[in-house]
N, C-alpha and C positions, 0 to 999 in steps of 0.2 A: 099726621103720620100715615104713610101709605099702608093700607091693609090688604091689598090684593095679594093673593098667594104667589110667592116667589118673585114678586116685583122687587127690583133693587131698592134698597133703602140705605140711608147713611150709616156710617160706622157708629155714630152717636146713637141712632135709633136702634141699631143692632144691640149695642151694649145695654140699653134700657130694657129691651125685650129679654135679653139673656138674664138680667137681674130678676125680672118678673118671673121668668121660668124657674129660677132657683128659689122662688118663694120669698125673696127679700121684701121686707116690710119697711125697713128704715135704713137710710144711708146718711152718714154723718160727713159733712164736708164744708169746703170753703172754695168759692169760685175764683178763677183767674183766667187770663187770656187763652192759655193752652187748652182749657176745658170748656170754653163757652159753647161750642156745638153740643157738648154733652149736657150742659145745663139747659140749653134750649130744648133738647129732647126731653129732659126731666120735666120741664115746664108743661109740655104737651101731654104728659101721661098721668094716670091716676092709680097706678098699681102699687106704688110705694111712696113713702113720705121722706123728703129730704130735711135734715136737721142742720140749720146753719149755725155752726160754732163760731167762736171769735178768734180761734187760733188753731192751726192745723194739728198741733200736738194733741189738743183736746179732742179733735175729731177721731184720731186713732185710739186714744184712751177710751173714749165713749163707746166706740165700736168694739173694742177689746172687752170692756165690762158687759156690754150687751151680749156678747158671746159667752162669757164666763157664767152668766146667771141664767141663760135661756136655752142652752144646748144648740143654738143656731150659729151660723157663720156670720160674724160681724162684717160690715161693709163700710168703707170710707172712701172719700173722693177728694183728691187734692190736685192743685195745679203744678206746673213744672218749676224747676229752680228752687227758690226758697220755700215753696209749698211742699216740695219733697223733702228738703233738708229739715224743715220744721217737723216733718212726720217721722224722722229717723228714730228719735227717742221712743216714740210710741211703738214703732215696729220692733225695736230691740226689746222693749218691755214685754210685748206679746210673745216674741220669739223665745225669750228666756223661760217663760212660763208655759210654753207650748199651747198657745191659744189660737184656734182656727179663725182666720180672718182673710178677707180679700180686700186689698187696697188698690184702687184705680188711681193712677197718676197721669196727668197730662204731660206731654213732651212737645218740644218745638217741632216744626214740620220736618219731615224726613230729610229733605234736601239740606236743612240747616244743621243737622246733627253733626257735631264735631267742628263747627265753625265759630264757636264761642258766641252763639246767638243770644239775644236778650232772653233772660231767665232760662238759660240752658244749664243743665248739669248732667253728669253721667249717672243717671238714676240707677241703672242696672249695676254699675260698678260700686256706687256708694252703698246701695242697700243689700248687695249680695251677702255680706257677713251677718246680716240681722234679719233675714227672711228664710223661710223653708225653701222657697224657690221664687224666681222672678222671670218675667217675660217682657221683651220688647216686641210689640206687634209691628210687623213690617208690611203686611198686606191686609187690607180690609176683609178679604175672603177668609183669612185665618182667625178673625176676631172671635167669632162665636165659639169655635172649638177651643181657643185659648182660654176664654172665660170658663168654659166647662172644665177644662183641665185645672184651672186655678182653684175652683171650688172643690174638685175631687182631691187635689193634693192637700188643700188646707184642712179638710175634715178627716182624712183617712190616715192610717198609720199613727206615728207620733204627730199630733196636729201642730199647726203653726201658721204664721202669716204668709200669704203669697201676694206678690205685687205684680200688677199688669200695667206696663207703661205704654201709653197710646199717643203717638205723635198727632199733632193737630190735623194734619192732612188726612190721616187714617180715619179720624172721626168725621171728616167731611166727605170722603169718597163713598161710593155706593157699591153694594153687592146684594145678591139675593140672600134672604134670611133663612137659615136652617140651623136649629139648635140640636146638637146630638143628644139622643136619649141616654146613651152609655158612652163611656170613654175607655179606651184600652191604651196603656202606655207600657211599651216593652221594658223601659228602664226603671219603672216604678211599680213594684208589686208587693205592697205591705202584707205581712203575715198576720192573721187574726188568731188562728187556733194554736194553742200551745201543744207541745209534744206530749202525748199521753204517757209515754214511759217516764219522762222527766217529772210529770205531775204525780205519777204513782210513787216514784222515789221520794218526792217531797212530802206526800201524805204520810208515808211510812216514817220518815224522819220526824215529822211533827208529832205523830202519835207516840213515838218513843222518847220524846224530849222530857227532860226533868225540869228545865228552866226555860220554857219557850217564850218567845216575844214576837208579836205581830207589829210590824213597822210599815205604815202606809203613807203615801204621798198624794200629790195632786193628780197623778195618773188614774187613781180610783175615781175621782170626781169627773175628770175628762171623759172617762169611759162609761160614765153613768152606772158604775158598779157598786154604789153604796148599799143597795139592798142585799146584794150577794155578800159583801164584806160583813155587814151586820149579822147575817145568818151564819157565816163562817165563825165569827168571833163568839157568837152566842152558843153555837153548837160545841165549840172546843172549850170555851170557858177560859181562854188565855188572855193575858194582858195585851192591850193594844195602845199604840200611840199614833197620832196623826201629826204630820209635819205642818208647818205654817200654811203650806199650799193645800194640805189635805184636811184642814179643820172642817168638821161636819160630815166627813165620810163615815165615821163611826160616831154615834151620839155621845156628846160630852157629859151628859147627865148620868150615864151608866157607870157603875163601880169598876167595870173592866177597863174603862178609859183612864189611863194614868197621866194624862196631860200631854202637852207638846214636848218634843225632844229638842235638844240642841243648845245653841248659845244662850237663849233665854227660856229654855224649857224647864220642866219641873225636875226636882231632885230625883223623884221616883222613876220618871221616864228615863232619864239619863243613866241612872244606876242600873236599871233593868236592861237597857240597851247594852251597857258595858259588861254586864255579868251573866247574861243569858247563855244557854248552851246551844240553842237552835233559834236562829233569827230568820224570819221570813219577811223580805222587803217586797211590798206590792205597790207598783207604780211610784216608786221613790228612787232617788239616784245617789244616796249617800253624800249629799251636799256637804261642803265644808262647814256650813253653819249648823248642820245636824250632827255630824259625828266628831267634829273638832279635828284633832290631829290624827290622820290615818294610822300612823305608827303606834300611837297610844291605843287607838281602837283595836289594833291587831295584837296587843299584848295579851289579851284574854282569848284563849282558843274557843272557837264556836263554829258550828256548821251554819252556813248561810245559803238560803234559798232566795233567788232574786227573780221576780216576775216583772217584765217590762216589755212594752211594744217596740222599744228601740234597742236593737242588739248592741249598738255602740255604747250604751249606758251600762251594760253589764260588765263587771270586773274593770270598770274604768278607774275607780278610786279605791275599791276594796275587792279583793279576790273572793269570788263566790264558789260554792261547791256544787249547787244545782241551779244552773241557769234555765229559765223558762221564757222564751220569746213568744209574745202573743198579746192580743188585746186582753186587758185586765178582766173585763166582764166575761169574755169567753173562757178564759183560764179559770176564773173562780167558779163558773157554772160547772166545769168539769171537776174541779176540786171537790165541790159539794156532792156531785154525783158519785165520785169515788169514795168519799167519806160515808155516804149513805149506804153504799154497797158493801162496805167492809164490816166485819164483826169486831175488829180491833178497836179498842177504846184508848183515850189518852191515859197517860201515867198519872192517875188521879192523886195517889199519896204524895208523889214527888211535886206535882203541880200545886197541891195544897200547901206544902212547905214553902214553895216558891212565893205563893201569895202572902204567906206570913212575913217573909222577908220584904216583899214589896210594900206591905202595909206598915212595916217598921220604918222604911224610908219615907213613906207617905206621912207618917206621924210627925215628921219635921215641919210640916205645914209651911213649905218654902215660899208660898205666895202670900203669907200673912204680912200685913203692913200696919204701920202705926196710924191710928186715926187721930183726927184733930178737930177741935171746936173752933179753931182760929183761922185755919187755911184749908182750902179745898184740896183733897188728895185726888190725883187723876184716876187712881184705881177705883176710888169710890164712885166717880162719875160713870165709869164703864159698868160697874156692878149695878148701879141704879138704872142705867140705860137698859141693861138686860132685864131687870125686874119690871120696869115701866112698859117695855115692849113685849113682855112675856116670852122673851128669848126667840121671838119669831120675826125679827126684822131682817132685812137685807142690810148688811153693814159693809160699807166701803171704808178704806182708810188710806191715808197718805203713808209716808215712810219716816220712821223715827221712833222715839220712845212711845208715842201714842199708839203706834201700830202694834208694838209688843204688848202694851197694856190691854189693847183691844183683844188680841189673840189669847192672852192669859186669862182675862176676866169675863169675857162674853162667851157663854157656853153654847156652842153651836151644835144643835142636834140634827140639822139637815144639811145636805150638800148644796153647793152653789149659793149659799147665803153670805159667805165671807169673801169679799172681793178686794184683793190687795196685790201690790207688786212684790213678788217674792224674790225672783232671781236677779233682776236688775236693781231693785230697790229704788224706784223712781219717785222722787218728790214731785208733787203737783198732780198726781193721778186721782186723788180722792174725790174732788168735785166732778170732773168729767166722768169718773166711774159711776158716781151717783146718778148722773144724767143718763148714762147708758142703761143702768139697771132700771130706772123708772120708765124709760121708753119701752123696755121689754116687759115691765110689770107695772102698768099704770096705776093699779089700785093697791100696790104693796106699800108697807111701811119701810122707808129707806132712811138710814142714818149714815152720815159721813163723819168719821172721827178723824180729826186733823190737828195739825200744829200751826202756829203762827208763821213759821218758815214755809212749810209746804203750801198752805192755802193761798199764799200770795203769788205762787208760781203760775196758777191758772185761774186767779180770782175773777178775771174778765168773763168767765163762763156764767157768772151770776146773771149776765144779760141774756144768755141763751136760755137759762132756766125761766127767766121772766117771759121771754117770747113764747116758749112752748108750755107754759104753765106747769113746770116741773117743781115739785114741792118737797125735796129731801130736807131733813133736819140736819144742820151742820153743827157738830159738837166740837168746838175749838178748845183744846186743852192748852191754854195759853200760859206758858211759864217764862215768856220773854227771853228764851234761849233757843238755839238750835240744840234741842235737848240731848240727843244721842251723841252729838259731837262734844257737848259739854261734859257728858258722863265719861266719855273716853279720855277727854283732856284731864278730868279730875283723877282718873285711875292711872293713866299711863304717862301723863305729861305734867305732873307736878302741879295740878290745878292752875295751869296757865291757860286761861280761857281766851285764846287767840281768835278773835272775830266770830265768836259763837254767841255773843249777846245780841239780842235783837233790839236795838235802840230805835227810837222814832217810829214806833208802830202806829198804824192808822187807828182811828176810832172805828172798830169793826162794826159796831151797831149802826152808826151813821152811814158807813159805807154800804152795808146791806140795805138800809133804807133808801139810799140814793139809787140803788138798782131796782127799787120797788118791792123789797122784801121786808120781813120783820126782824129787827135786831134786839137781842137781849144780852145783858151783862150780869153775870152771876159771880158774886165775890164771897158769899158766906156758905160754909158747909151745910148749914141747916136749910138752905134754899134750893139745894141741888135737885132733890126729888120733885118738888112742886114745880120748879121751872121746867123740868123735862115733861112732866104731865101736861103742863100748860101748852108747851110747844107741840106735842103730839096730838093735842086736841084740835089744833089748827090744821086740819087735814088739807085745806086748800091754800096753804101758805108755805113758802120756804121760810124757815126760821133759822137765823144765824145766832147760835148760842155761844157767847164768849165767856168761858169758864176761866176765871183767874186762879191758877193752880200753884201749888207749892213749887218754888223754883229749884229746890235742892233735891227733889225726889229722883231716885234712880230706878232703873229696871233691874230687879233681882228675881231669880238667880242669874248668874252670868258666867259663861265659860270664855275666858280671854282667848284672843287669837293665838294659835299655836299650842294651846293646852288641850288636854284630853277631857272626855265627858265626865270623868269622876273627879276632875280638878276644878270643881265649881266654887265660885264665890257666892255665898248665900246672902250676903249683906255687907254693909260698909265695915262691919267689925272684922271681916276677912281681909280687908285691904292691908 
């Protein structure tokens, strides 16, 4: 690589230098013809490590998880055509959960664009709906500035994935290298600071509340605002709930945490959300899986404060009374400053009565399940995983019943420890997520909770784990069904289990061993804890744990689609 100052270098070399300037340490990718100049430049450098996945979708998922757990921008590299189309699911997953990523895609040479060339697709058009922004680089002289813009857009405002499409000739052409120190974009100026007057109104409203509720989402974690949130909740003494994407933002071990809200949330969280008189939503978007039917949610009058970096999220599904647009961390810092500066205190007698009501709801013990000496209960596996890991693991999950049990029974006390696909609900993310987490945290304890349907969607990544000595522990809750599909079919479709039974499953233990890992099969409830302990003692091994679980177990509580938060099914007796 040419190192003379301002001497022209290739677009591929420019890209590699740009990534190094951004402090990139890992790039997840898969080579192909359109990106071979880039891979050649990667071969010649030593600033970052490339991780060769076995499918492009896994590259995006791994970069996504890398970002979720590390506060860094994840980076992935794919080739043109099918490389890009394989990446779309991962892009959409990251986009729905507002994850900062930069994805580099190869493109056919500029002169061939629009000619139906081999491995050509309209990358910009295909990915536009599932990225925060995308670029097609048309001149090598624009490449460095484009990469700078991509990282800036990805990490600022409401974060999200940004794609940079680089035609093959651009990666070959030469230009002098210069990476901008700062970037200015007239059309993109995200707001960080919240309006002081609006914050003052919100503080006054909260202090006057008789039945307050603090509702937080993934925006708290993305803004690294968990310390400020914990201080706010502890100072006010109000009940708090974290959404699926916000778990760990407030410590689950504290009494003020009333559990997760929504479709599979706790009874106490949902009843408090429905019956509060002042609700402050922080970095959350009133998702359909959280509040259920908006009309039902609106039947109980309440004042709503909404803090969000994205103005388009405010009053999108629920009308709010005090909107505050700004970075969650900056807004909470000012919230705390204003609380510290005022002599006004919360309405303690009213709040005390509110807590009595919440504890009555809590007394229903909605997460209680029937234990068994004959068959493994999936909830028990998650609870024992929490005990064996001391509640300090990074936990990735796929999507389905196992995801909900993980969210319900693993008590997250720290942010960025729970890595799952919330918005898109993407099966197949669990193993690539575990890879991304372990690349970012090589000495950490990493567990992947999955189902036999999800794990097979990216199971080829066991080869990637072997190549790069990645050692997550895979917790397969194997009920031989597409569990969440089966549950819905039982409840809404007359127990007609159309194509939800997983017949002809592989021998997962032997499959894991074929990839060079350790396989375990656990069939007895009494063996669960010791099996987990044995697996986590093997720190230098990937252990694939096949737990044969109760096929009939459902996720309770449940709010059916179209129903309101107080219309919960607490168990099969409510069907």
